[in-house]
Steps between C-alpha positions, in 0.01 A plus 500: 500500500667523158282470195570374148394726213408367158436711192313317225483654150508850652502767230401865529363734235386843613187679383691704243625181334850507650623147565700527822591132515444181308371176651714409801514168683707503818519317832642682803594266783393554862755718680682586178622847411452541128621811320353635177781677315483693178503843333219752534180391329586128493195394705660431838289747700185388320578144610540618860165682479331184371631309801387779734150522353545858378456377141306211350645271232341460161224243469635151567783614726505381860686588820518237773621525860576139590202318347254789542405697187525868602463649151173673591598572862567872566829614649358566846401133529821348362701580814803637319742766620629758253804728505530770234782711359315813613449364856123581488499596869226711656653847558241594763595205724799424719728203436306292752172615345610386156599157629176472697277591205463154347439349842213742568348415162504134607332600830760355733469588867691798634729274701577274201565803280734662752696178542534452124610863444766456769615179333529667159684803637751267664533276193577796272715671767300823489364512856635851552290623207167389649359852544664665198295636212572357155634834373768487770647173368784429258446283195647194667287552811186536287573172323550321833164635616339387173641149554377496860151608392487234228610224740291603801178319394702178445429468127532171315700667222729805495509697173775759445489733200839672442526578873860629494503700177453840666790452741868588460747225410647443848159487666375259232785264591416519870127443453563221249687311771229573755217388269685180415552418868136583575362275227728211601391534861126520426508233226213684335416468132620823342475647151749778424500723191811688390704612202816489715704188423696517827176497701369207299821302547522573872138439598352244264482126559400507135489779243238544230655707221232672292512672164213656306232334709648152481723287719850475355640268768423366847779366718730539799714814492811295420328322212365822349843663521725214391268315259268755340256348252485793259698799382256732679553332839878489451521870423236624746632312803850625569756612241576285197789532255483405133782339304466474123739269322548179303483159668735243350751238608385516864552875535302820464714739298433865579670827420722482807601133495364146543285350777435127554158417353287216636179583316354296217460802274752559222569796276392851602387504862388755755581380852402662829677503837482680834765763593626302800584201278793686345828517689782749446835319472861583427615554137554168328256314727182628339276368225402843372637851515312829521552853619332698775254757368403621847485372857271553798634449851212358709680449829500121529570454129584685180278484194688530170362572156730312263520550123677297233402149607187485285313746283334655807619604844522245783437557870757336726495513880811445708609522863852585382605820678694638204410844371393419144546777244321561167701351213671245723526146359331222699532126447199286580406138561128437441349189659397275211225345715342843541438558129132486403318511169135601526219580259354846517 
């Protein structure tokens, strides 16, 4: 059964005086997948460890599972499953032995354990690996075994700490899809930690963006991406362009032309927008003109670095199949509704 998690005034200062995170209040809904996203050292893994029971919050902080205060409850009694970046599998055991381990600790009968191991092997599609040693597995296979082991005891909460970081890009994409499907099917409360924005966007019902031990924003992936609440969130999540110019008479005047301006600010302005909100058009149809500094063909799209529109380079993405060359002029229309002004 899914469990709600509530963090109340949870801060963490280590023995050497390092403050890993400031006071955090957060409610995680039953069955929700919530992703903690941020750069290294921002406090996201410390938060996960507080939920797991591997760390204790500073005095006054509380961790609740539903209405039960588990702050002083050790990890082995919280009934949580954990998946780590490093897999943390037992090298002296087979795949089946690793999955069975948590069940033996809970003293299930041999028949119940065997049935649950079979179920996990089938769920993770690794039945053929049952008798393999861990050192005979690929990275993707190891992570599937780690997931199976974490889920075997039927935990109330699944905690995943950078589980895909050690894998190559293509395998990360595959496992990301598999983990998403698994969590949707099980409807289990899950807490996922990552610095990878694509993982956060793909897996999270909500994202908690963290910076320097504090929460910068909490929201649905779409809200975090399209309506960031601070400059940090805007620039950390995805790519963000900057336009510096002068706002007057309903336009933002920049080096390369004029863009309709719907903001309330006047005078010198720095506006932000996402690369996909600029469109390459034919000469004479654009608002601004720039020139290609370089281009990167990415298969399904081309990413251009464009100079001359503002005082810095812009990133523009297009599905146009033209072969863009350095020095080539490009004419752009920038969606006026996409322009943001945010405090640092």
